[in-house]
N, C-alpha and C positions, 0 to 999 in steps of 0.2 A: 250729553256726550262722546268724546273724539271715543274713538277708537278704530281696530284692526280687526279682521274679521280672518281666523285661524283656520275656522277650517267647518262642516256643518256634517252632521247625519239626517235623518228622515225626522227626529224628532226635536232638532235644537241645535243652535248654532254657536262654536265657541270663539268670542274676541275676547284680547288682548284690552282691558284698559287703560286710556294712558297717563291715566291719573299715575296707578301704582307700572306705569313701568321701567321708574327707578328702584323699583325694588327686585330686580334682578333677574334673573332667566336661565336656561338649559334648554339645552337643542340635542339629544341623544339617539343615537340608534346606528346601527351597522352601516358598512359603507353600501352604496348603492340604495336606501328605502329613500332617500327623499330628503339627508338632513338638509344638505346645500339648496334645496330650494325653500326648506323652510326658513333659513335665513336668511336667502336673497327676500322672503314674503316680508318677512319684519322690518328687516330694512328699508326695501320701499315703502313699507306700510308707514314709519315712524318720519321716512322723508317728508312723501305729502303729509304728512301734517306741522312740517317746519321743524320738524329735530334733524340736528347733523349728527351723519353715524362715520363710526369709523373700526371696519374691518381689517382681521387679516387675509389673504387671502391663497392659501398655505397651497392647493394645487391648478390657482389660474379659473379657475371657473366662475367664481363670482365678477368677475372683469365683466360679464353681460350685464350686470346692471346699467354700464356704459350705454346699452343697444337696448333697440323698443324687440319686441317679439315679432316675429311673422304672423301673418294670413292667419288667422284658425284654421287647423284641420279641422275634420269632419271628428276625427278622438275628443280634441281641445274642445271640438266643440259642445259633445257630448259632454264633458267633465265640468263646462261652464254651465249649464243649462241643469244637473243636478246642485251646483252650488247656488243658482241664484243669482249667476250674476249677468244680469242682462244687459251693462250697460258695462260690459267689460271689454277693452277697446286697445292696443300697442300701445306702446310710453317707454319713453326710454328715462333714465333717472341723471339730475346733475352727479358727476361723478368727477375726483382726481385720485388720480393716479402717482402713489409715494412707493421708493426704495431705497433702503439703505445705501444701498448698489450705484440709486442711481442711474439704472438701465432700463429697469422697465416703468420707472416714476420720477417724481422730481426727488431728487434726493434728502435725508432725512437723518440732518444732525441736530448733537447738542451736546454743549462742551465739558468739560471736566467740573469747571465750578458749578452747572447750575447739576451735574448728576449729584456733587457734593460729599465728604469726606462717608458719612453713615452710609449711605446707597452705595456707596460705592466697595465700600471697606465688606458687605455683605453679600457686595455679585463674584468680589472676591477670592467670599470664603476667609475673609483676616481671624486670628484670634482679639482675643481681648486688647492683649499688650498690643499687636501691631494695626487694629484699629485706633487707637493711641495715636498713634507714632501717624498715621494717617493724618488729624485729626490738628498734630502738630506742623505737618508739611502744610496743611491750607493755611492757618494760621500764619507761619512763615511767608509765603505766597502774601496775603494780604498787607501784610507790615508793610515786607518790603516793595509791596507796590508793581507784584509781576504777574501777569495773568495767566490761568491754568484755562487754555481753552482742547488739548486736543495733549493725545496722549504722551507725544515727544515732549509737550515743556513737564508733565508729572514726572515723567523717567528725567527730566533735568533737573528737577526742584529734589528729587529723589538721592542724584547725583552731588547735588548739592546739598545735603543734608548728612551724605557719606564723609564728606570733605568736614563741615566745620561739625561731628555731630558735638564736639566738647563746647563751644560755644553757642550751639543750638539747644543743648539741654541745661545748660547753666542756666541760661533765658526760660524756654517754656518746661523745661523737665525732660528726664532720663532719656533718651533713643538711643540706642544700638546699628551696630554696623550688620549683626548679625537681621534683627526686625528689620529692618530697612532693607538686606537683600534677599529677603523671606518676601516683601511687596513686591519686589523686582519681578520677585521667577511666578509670582502670579498673576501681577502686571502682563508678561508675555506671550503667559495661559490668553488672558482676555484678545489679545494681538493677534493671534495664532487662529482666534474663530475671525477676525477682519471687522474686530474693536474700530480698528483705524478709521475705516468707514463711516466709522456711526458720530465719532467725536470729532467735533469740528465746528464751522463756520461759514454758513448762516444759520444757526441755528434757529430749528422750527420755532414758532411763536404760534400757541394757543390758538390765538383768535383765529389761522388761516385754518383750521379743521372745525371753529365753530362758526360756518357760513352758512347764509341761503344762498339762494340763487332768485336773480328777479320776479320770478313766479311765488317766493316765500316758503320755496322747497329747501329742506335741507339737506348741503351737500354731502353724499357719502366719499367719502375718502378712503382707499383700499391703497394697501399697502401690499406689496406683492411679495409674499413671502415664500417662495415653493426653496428661493435655493438659502433664505436664513432657516426656514426652517432643520436644516441640516446642520444647523450653529445654534442649538440648543440654547448654552451660552449667554449668548451676541440675543437670542428672541427674546427669550426672559428679561435681559436688560431692559433694551428696548420696552416694553410692554411695560413691564413694571415703574421704570422715568415717567411715561406718560402719564400713566393713573395716578402717579406721586405728585404728578406737577398737575394735573388738572388736583386735585385732592390738596393740596397748596395751595394752588390760586384762586378757585372758586369761593367765592360765601358760600355760609350757608343761606340755604332757602327751605328746607323740608319737604314739603310734599308740595307738587306743581301740577297747575292740570294734564301741562306734556313733560315732558322731561328735558332738561336742556343739552344732551349730549346720551348717545347710545353706541357702549363701544361692544364689535362680537371679535371674539377670540375664538378662531377656526383649531382644528385640532388640537384641544385645550390641554391635553394630558402632556403635551410638550411644554406645557410651561410649569410640570409640579414633578416631572419626570428629574430622578438621580436633581430635583433639585435641595441645601442645604435647605436644614430646619429652619434657621432665622430669616432666611430668602422668603420662604413657606408661611414663616409665618408675618411679614410685610404683608403680603399681597390679601392674605385673610385680614388683617385690619386694615389693608384698604377698602378689599370690597364689602367690611364690615360698617364704613363711614361713608362713604363716598356719596353714598345714596341722600346723605342729609344734603348735600349739594346738587342735588340732581339728575346725579350720572348712575345711567345703566349701566348693566354688565350681565353681557351675556354668552355663556360657553357654548362652546361644539366640538361634542368628541363622541366614542363609540360608546361606550361605556358612564352612566353616572359616577362609577366608583374612581373612575378614571382624575377625580376632583375630588379634592379632601371633605372629608367628612364638614370638618368646621364652618370649610367655605358653603358647600352642600347644600347646608341648611339655609344659608342668606339669599335663595335661588326659591321666590313666591310662583314665577310662570314658566310652566315647563311644558315643551313638544318632546314625546317618547315615540319614535318611528320602529319599526323591528328589531329583533335583535334573536339571534338563533340557538338555538340552546344544544350544541353538540357535542359540547363538555360538560364535565363536573364544573369548571369555573364559568360559565357561559349558563350553565344551568345558575349558580350560585349568585349571579347580575342578573338574570333576570327577575330572578326573586325580592334581588337588592334595588332594581329598576321600582318595581311592582307597589314596594314598601314606602316609595317615597310620597306615593301620590294621595289625596283625598279620596277618601274608599264612595265608590259608588256599589251598594246593595245589587244594580239589576248587573254587574259586569264585573266579570272576572278578570281583575288585570293582570293575574300571570299566564293564563291562559291566554290572553288577547294580546299578550305583546311576540309571542313565538309564530303568531298567524296574523298579520297584519301585512297588508300588499304595500308593493310600492307607492310613494302617495297617500297613504294613510298613515292615522297616528294616535293615539295618547294623549292629549293637552287636557292640562288647566292652567289652568288662569288664576288672579286673586281678583274680587270680585268687593261689594261696597267694605270698606271698614278693613277692607288688605284681609279680607277669609276666603281661600283658595276653594274655587269650586271645585264638585265633584268629577273625576276624571270620567273623558266622556271618547269614545269610538269616532272619531273624525275621517270628512274625505277634507285633506288640506288643500286649501285657495289657492289661485293658481297668479303669480307676479306678470303683473302687465311687461315686465323687461323678457329679452333674450334667457332663456336657463341654458348656459355651456361657457366656455370660451368665446376671446375672441382674435381676431387677427391680429400681425402689426402693423398690418395700413390703417385698422381701426383703432389700437392704444392709440398711436403718434398723431392720430385727428385729436382725439381725445386731448391730449396732454399739450398738442399746439396753443388751440383753444384755455388754457387752464390761467386763472387768471393769475396762479402764484411763480408760474414759471420762468420770469423772471429776475425774480428774484428770488430762488433757489438752488437755481440752474448750475451757476458757479459760485466753485466756493472762495474762499475769502483766507489770507493768511496776512492776518495784520501780526507788527510785535509782541511778543507774550516770552512766558519766563526764557523760552532757549534760546529764546533772541536777545536776550536780555543777559540772561547769564554767560551767553558764549562772550559778550561786548565784553564785560568784566574781564572775563579770566583773560581775554588781550588784550587789553588794557593792565594786566596785572605781570604778564609778560614782557610786555613793551618794557616798564619801568624798571622792572628786573635783571633785564635786559644789560651787558657792558656796553658802553659807549664806544660807537662805530669810526673811524679811522680819516678822515677827510678823505672824499672823494670813495669812499667805499660806501655801497648800498643807497646810494641815489643811481639816474638812469645815468650823468654824466660817466659818472665813475663803473657803472658797467659799460658804459659804452665804453673804456680807453683800457678797462679790464680784458674785451675782446677782442683777438685775435691773435697772431704772429709778435704785434707789439706790445701785449703784452704780458707775452711768455716772454719776450726779453728782458722787460723792465722789470720781472721778478726776479729773473738770473743776477739780473748785475742788480738789484737794490732790495730783493729777498720778499718775503712777506711774512706773517703771524707763524707760521710753524715753521720756516727754512729762509738761511743768511742769507742773505745775496753777496757775490763777489768782493762789490766795494767793501760789505762789512765782514768777509771775511780775513781778504787782506789788511784791513785797520789792524784788526788783532791780532793778529801776527807778527807787525810791527811791531805794535805795540808790546807783546809780549818777550820780541827777540833784543829791542832796546832795556824793557826792564830788566831783560836776566842779563845783559850789559852790564848794565848800573848796579845793577846789583851784586854782581861780583866783583865791580872794582871798588866798594863799600866794604862791601867782606874782605876784599884781601890788604885796603888799606886801616880797617877794624885789627887784623890780627897779625900783619906788617907791624904797627907801634906797639902791640899788646908783645908778642918775641921781638923787639927789634929789628925787625927787618927793614931795606931797604925802600922805598917807595919806585 
C-alpha cells in the first residue's frame, strides 16, 4: 500500500493512504506554525509516488521544493530520530515554475474560447440576460468563423454586436445595447486586474501539468502567486478555469491506487472572499465531482472556516496546526476546527489546538473504506527539500532546464476576431468612399502634389475645394458674353413688341 508519512507520536504514525488522495484535504493553522512545511511534505510525497502536483505559491517559500535540503543540523538530526527516519537524505524534486505575468516562470495563458461563455459570465458577474447575450456573442463568432483568443477579440465582437444588433437579434435572439455596454464595463474591471496577460496564445495544455520525470516522479508545477493574489478576481479566474478544464477533459476513473493529479491552493480564503454566489457554487460543484476523475484538491489557509461549509465537508484528509484564541472570534474558530475531526476519546482536541508547538499538528486521514481515522497529535514529518525561498539565480537555472520553456515563453498573435473585423471595416470604408480623380492618391500623384509645382498648379487649375484662375476667368467670360447676348435678345423682343427700331 502506497502512503505518505504525515507525522508520528510515541504510540502511532499517521499516514495518508494514496488510494484516498483524491478525497481532498485541508491544511490549516496560524501564521508561522508550519502549514507550508506540511504542504511541501504532501506535495513531495505525492511526487515520489509518481503523482503530478500543482500548487499556487502565495508567499514564494514553496519554491524550495526545487532544491535539496542542506546537511542535517543537530536539531534536525534529533527530529529525524524522533520520527524514526533513518534513511532520510536531502533530495530535490522535479519542478516547473509558472507565472501568469511571465516573470518568475513560464507564462500561463488560456483563450477566451476555452474559457467559454458560461464560466466567463460567472467570473464577470453577469445577470441572466447579460449571460444570454454572451452566449449569442460566442455563437455569432463561431458562425462567422471568428476566433476568440484574447480580450481584444472579445471586445471587438461586442462592438460588432452593438453595430449589428438589429440583424443579430433577428437571427439569434434579442440583444440590447444596454446589455452589451454592461458586459463591456465588467470586462474593463477584469482587464484592470491584469487579465490581458492571461488570455492569449499559446494556451496551456493540461498534458504539460501531468508530467513525470525520467525517474518516474511526478513533476510539481509551482505557480508564482505572490503578485497574483493581489488580484483576487484574476486569481480565482485562473484556478477555477484550471479545475474546470481538468473536470471536462479527464475521463471518469473512480478511486485509483494513486491519484492522477493533486492540487494545492495556498491562501485558500482568497478564492472565496467576496466571490459571487454563482462562482462559489461552481467551485463547490467541481470539488465535489472532480475526485471521480482521479484528482485531489487540498486547501491551505489559516482557519478551516475560510472555506465554505459545503466544500469543507468534502475534505477527508486533515492537518491542523496551532490556532491562537486571543479573541472571541478566534475561540469560535478553534471550537469549529475541533468539531471537524473524528473524535479521539483520549484527546481533548479543543485544548490541543491552542497548545500545539511549531512543527506539531493534529492529523486525521481516511483509512480503509474511506473512514476517517481518530485525530492524533503528531510531530510532522520533514521533507527532503529546502524549506524556504530560493535565489533568483536558482530559479533561473530551474527555468532554463524546463522541458516546456520553448513552447510557452514566446507569445503568438494569430489572425483572430479583432483583425478580421478590422479588415472588414476597412473594406467597407473603401467601397463606400467616392472615386479618386486621376493623379490623386497614388504615389505618382503624391509626388506631383508636393512642392511649389503643386502649389502653382493648384492656383492655376484649382482643386476640389477651390477654383483655379483659368476656371474663374472662363466663367467670368461666359457670364459677360451671356449677359450681352441676353440683353440684345431682350431688347430685340421688346422693340418688336413696341414698334421700336433695331
